[in-house]
N, C-alpha and C positions, 0 to 999 in steps of 0.2 A: 655296060653298066657304068663304067668309069666316065664315059663320055656324057651319059645321060646325067649323072651327078654333077659333072662340071657345068653342063648347060644350065641345070637348075641354079647352081651356085652363081654363075655369071649373070643370070637373069635378075638377081637381086643386088649382087655386089659389083662395085665399080673400083677401079684402081684408086686407092686412097681411102676407101670405105664406102659407105651409103650416104646418099644426100638426105637431109633431113625430112624431106616430103616422103622418101621411100621408107625411112626409118618409122615414121609415125604409122604408116600403112602396115609395115611388118609388126610393129608394136600391137596394132589392133588385131592382127591375125594371130599372133603367137605369144605375147606376154600375158600372164595370168596375174594381174596386179592385186596385191594383198588388201583386204579391207576396202574394196573398191566395187561399187555398184555397176553392173553392166550398163545400166542406162547412162551412166556417167560417160562410159566409153563410146556410146552410140551418139551421144549428143554432140560431142566435139572432140577433136584430138587433144590429148593430155599435153601439157607442157613438156617439152623435151629438154631436160636440164643437161647442159654440156660442160659447164665449169662452175666453180664457186670461189668466193673470196670473202673472209670475214663473216659477217652475219648475212651475206647475200647469196642467192643462187642466181645463175644466169642460163637463159634458155637459147635455143638455136637461132632465135630472132633478136638475140641481144637485149631481150627483156630482162630487167633485174628484179628479183622478188626478195623481200625481206623474210627470212626464214624464222618466223615468230614462234615456232614450235621446235626449234633445234632438230629439225629432221627426225621426228619421233622421239624428242627428249634425249637425244644422244650427244649432239655436238656442243658440248659445253663451251668449247673454246672457239666456236664458229667454225669456219671452213679454211683450210689451207694454212693452218698455224705452222710457221717455218720450223719450230723445234721438233713437232711431231712428224712432219713431212721428212725432215732430215734424218730422224732416227729410223723411219721406215726405209729410206734409200740406203742408208749405211748398212742397216741389218740384212737388206735384200741382197747385198753384194757379198755378204759373209756366209750366212746360213739361212736358207729359205724354210726348211722344215726338217724336224727330227722328232720321232716319237718320243714320248716321256715313259713308255713302258720298258722298264730295265735300262733306261738311259736317262740322261739329263742334258741340259744346255744352260749357258749362263744367264740368259735372259729370264728363263722360267725361274731360276733360283733367286735371282734379284727381285723379280716381281713378287713372288710368293713372300720374301722377307719383308718387302715394302707394305704389302697388304696386311700382313700379320701386325706390323708396327702400328698400323692405324686403328687397330681394335683396343679395347680397354685394357688388355694386356696382350703381349706378343706370343703367348703360348698357343699357337695356332698352326694348323697345316691347311694347305690350300689345294683343292681340287680344281683344276681348270676345265672350262667348257667353252662353246662357241657362241652361245646366245642365252638370254635370260631364261627361257623355258628349260634348257638343257642343265642349267645351274640348279634350278628348282627341282627338276627330276632327280638329280644327284643328291640333293639334300633331302628329298623325301625317302630315297632309298637308304641313305645313310642313317636316318633316324630309325627306320624299321630294323635295319641290321644291327644298329647300336643296341637297341632294346633286346634283340635276340641274343647278342653277344654277351650281355650282363645277365641273362637269365630270365628275361621278361618277354618271351616270345608272344605272349597274348597281347601285348601292346603294339598293335599293327595297323591302327586306324589313325586319322588325322582330324583336327579341328581347324576350322577356317573361319574368317569373318564375313558376314553378309555383304554381297556386292564386291567380293574380292576378285581380282584378276591376277593370275601368276603365269600366264602364257597359253599357248594353243595346243601343246601336246596333251595327250589324254590324261596323264597323271596331273599335270598342272591344271587342266580343266576340271578335274575332279575336286580340287581344293580352290577353285576360282571360277565357278559356273555363273556366267551371265547370259540370261535367256536370249537376248538379242543376237548374241554371237554363237552360242553353242547348242541350241535346242536340238538340232538333228542327232547330237551325240549322246544325249542324256541316257539312253538305255545301256551304253558301253562303259559308263563312269563307275568307279568304285564309290561305295558309300563313305560319307564324311559328316562330321558334326558342325552345324553351322552355329556361329556365335553372333549375338546382336552387336551393332555399332551405334553409339549414342549419336543422334543427330545434333545435340547441343550439350552443354554442361548440365542442362536442367535434368536430363534424363540419364546421366552417366551412372548414378547410383543403381537405378532400376537395371540398366543393361549389365553392370558389373555383377549384380546379384544373379542375374539370369546366367551370365557366363560362369560364374562360380557353381552354380547349380549343375550346369551341363558338364563342366570338367570333373567335378567331384563325383557326379553319377557315373561317368564314363571313364574315369581315370584308369581303370583296369585295362582298357582297350586302346588308349590314346598314346601313340608314339610321340606326336609332336602337334604343336599349334603353329600354323604358318600365318604371318601377317604381312601386309604392307604398312609400314610404320607411318602413322599420322595422315597420309594422304592416299586414297584409293584412286589411283589416276584413271584407269579405263572406265571406272564407273561414273566418271564425270568429275574428277578432281574432288571427290568428297573427302572431308577432312574431320578428324577426331582428335581429342586432346592427348597431350603427353601423359597426363595423370591416368587416363584409361589404359594406355599402353603399359605403363608401370604396374597397374593392378593385374593386367593379364600375365605379365612377366612373373609376378609374385605367385600367381595361381599355378603357373607352370612348375616353378620350383617346389612348390608345396606338394604337388602330385606327381612328381618324377616325369613331367612331360617336357620334351625338348622344345625350345622356342627357336623357330626359324624366322628370320627377319629378311623380307624381300626388299632389298635396297636398290633394285635394278634401275628404277626410275628416279628414286629420291637420293641416291648416294652421290658422292662427290661434290658436296657443297650446295646442291639445289635448294635446300631448306634453311640455309644460314649456318649450318653446321656440317662437318664432313659427311656424316651420316644422320639421318632422321632420328634413329633410335637414341642418339646422344641426348636429344631434348628430354627424354624420359630417364636418363641417367641409369640405364640398364645394361646388362652384359649378355647379349643373345648367345645361344649355343652355336648357331650356324647362321651366317650372314651371306646372302646371295647378292652379288654385284654383276653389272654388265653395262650396256649402253655407254655411259660417259667413261667407263674404265679406260678405254683407248681413245677418249674424246670423240667417239662415234666413227673413227676413221677405218677401223678394222674389227671384224667380229671376234670378240673375246669376252668370256664371263668367267665367274668363279664362284664357288661355295667355300667360305672360310670358316673353318671348323675348330672348336676347342680341342686342345690336346687330350683332354679327359676323354673325349669321344674317340679320337683317332687312336689312342692307345689300345682301345678294345678290339682293334682290327688286326691283332697280331696272328701269325700262323703257327705259333707253338702254344702249348702242345697240340692244340686243334687249329685247323685252317680256317681263319676268319677274314681272309683277304677280301677287300672290296673289289670285286670283279666287275668294274664299270669303268668306262673310258670313251673318248671320242678321237677319231683319227687326227683332228687338228687341236687336240688338247695342249694348251700352252704353246701354240705356234710361235716360233722365234720372232717373226716380223711383227705379229700382233702384240706380242709381249714387249717388244721394243717400243712400239707406239704407246702402250700403257705406261711404261716407265717414263717416257718423255712427258706424257700428259700429267702424271702425278707430279713430276718436277715442276712443270708450269703452274699447276694448281697451288703448290707451295709458295713459288715465287710471287704470284700475283694475289695471294690470299683469296682464294676462290670463295670462301665462306663470307668474307666481308663484302665481296662483290654481290653476293645474293642478298645480304641484308641491306645493301644500298638500294638494290632494285626493289625490295619489299618496301622500304620507306617511300619510294617514288610512286608505287602502286597505291599505297594508303593515301598519299596526298592527292593523286590524280583521279582515283576511281571510287572513292568512298561516297561522293555525291550521287553516283548512279544508282544506289540502292533505293532512293526515293522515287525512281521512275516507274510509271504504271507498266505492270508485266514483268518486272524484275523481282524475282523471288529472294535471291541471295547472293552475296558477294563473299568469296572465300579467298584468303590470301595466306600463303605459307612461303617464306623465302622468295624465290624467283618465280613461284607458281601462283598466278592469279586466275580465278575462275568465277565467271558471272553466270548464274542459272536463271532462266526465264521460267515463268510459270506455264507457258504453253508448251505443247509436244513439238519435237523437231520437224514433224510433218503432219499437216492437218488433212484428213481425208474428207473429200466432198462427195458423198454417195450420188447426189443427183447428177453432178457434172461429170462423175466417173473420172476423177482426177485427184492428184495428191498435190496440195499447195505447200510451199515452203513454210516452215515455222520460223520463228524470230532468229534462232541460232544460225540457220542456213542463210537466212537473208543477210546477217552480219557478215558471214563468210564470204558471200558474193560481193557485198560492197566493198570489203577490204581487198578481195582479189582484184577487182577493177583498179585499185590503187597499188597492185603488185605487192600485196602483204599476204602471206600464206598462213591460213588457220585451218584446223580440222576440228569442228565441234564434235562434242560427245553427247549425243541426244540433244537435250534442250540446254546445254551448257556450252558457252564459248570460253576459251581460256587462253593464256599467254604462258609460254615457257621458253623464252628467247635464249640464245647463246649468253652465258654469264659474262662475256667480254664486250656486250653491247655497251656503247658509250652513252653518257648522259644525254647528249643531244639526240642520238638515235632513239633512245628510250622515250624521250619526250615526244618525239615525232610520232612513234608507234602509239603511245598512249593517247595522244590527241586523235589520231585517226580512229582508234578502237572506240574512244568515247563518243566521237561524233557518229559513228556506225550504231552504237547502241542507242543513242538518243534518236536518231532517224528512224531506226526500226521501232521503237516504242511509240513514236508519234504516228506511225502509219499502221500499226497493228490494231 
């Protein structure tokens, strides 16, 4: 049996590793790529990224790609930042992992204190997790148990915003259902109350009144409202006003409903403030962070919770302990990376970087709104989203084929120029590393604009 296994092993592996041709074949055979259509895999081998530097990724053929979406919105400092890499290396030599159950370690302590200090006040406790959905799951459970702890056990349901996305675990999907992503799981989700989101300031009052009606009518069952503040990223970078967020926060306070703010994509400077909720001048009960927490270098996330909630989880005279956790909760190496990232964010004024990017967007992209087939341009800090009127794919029943819509055409045009985008439906968006230089940003915006113009001319 051992000989058979070694023969299988040696068939694929060579001294020094596998050559790139074999790796691409092994990738096709064995790797299940997230959010990737199988037809994409069948059409051509995916780029095999072997290293990265700054805002660029490099493949096995030495092709350089501009990472215009920060590797799923996470790499705010680009790739290979020396301070973060050094922190990872140093911590890996000292302590690789130690559980936080009945133990602690310095990096978790320091990081929890740093995150608490970034809140409207530092009276917070931090529950660490490994990814955004895990932080959301923890927050949802905290909200239900908190209501139980204070004698409101009937408040065990949630409200969420239309078109929300909070991750792909079943609890997160229950409060962030997107038909295109989650239809097969509809039957196993728990019920939750959906609130409207204003498409513009003109219908904000109507949406606010509907939200007030829903929350007041169901206040007796609602443990919490969870929101993506100002920008619903996976829904196509759909944006709403800070005043609407403030009104939702006021409704939550009025009806003893906790407010959970999902800053996993928008946190750490992306919107021109450290957290998007700051635009609304509110004080959420629980703030979920991830992605850029460790600059995208290692998986770590957190739920940052007001002490007034934490204090209800005592174990005297009755045990109300929060029996929840992850093996790698507060992993020392990931925490060290996060601490280094937070230091760099302060040193370079990451929020100012986002505001500079926003100014460049408004100068370079505003004229695109007058092009035929362009429905809307949305900009918030370092996020720019252009929505087309057409669908992302157009079906031709007679020809029995699916033609690419304008968003996918833009993606292909830019990929030919080694610029990486991932459209969301009929929306193309930019969310580059916040350390992108003015020259690099100008080049990206010129290429993006040319692709939009070319697509509208041929559609």
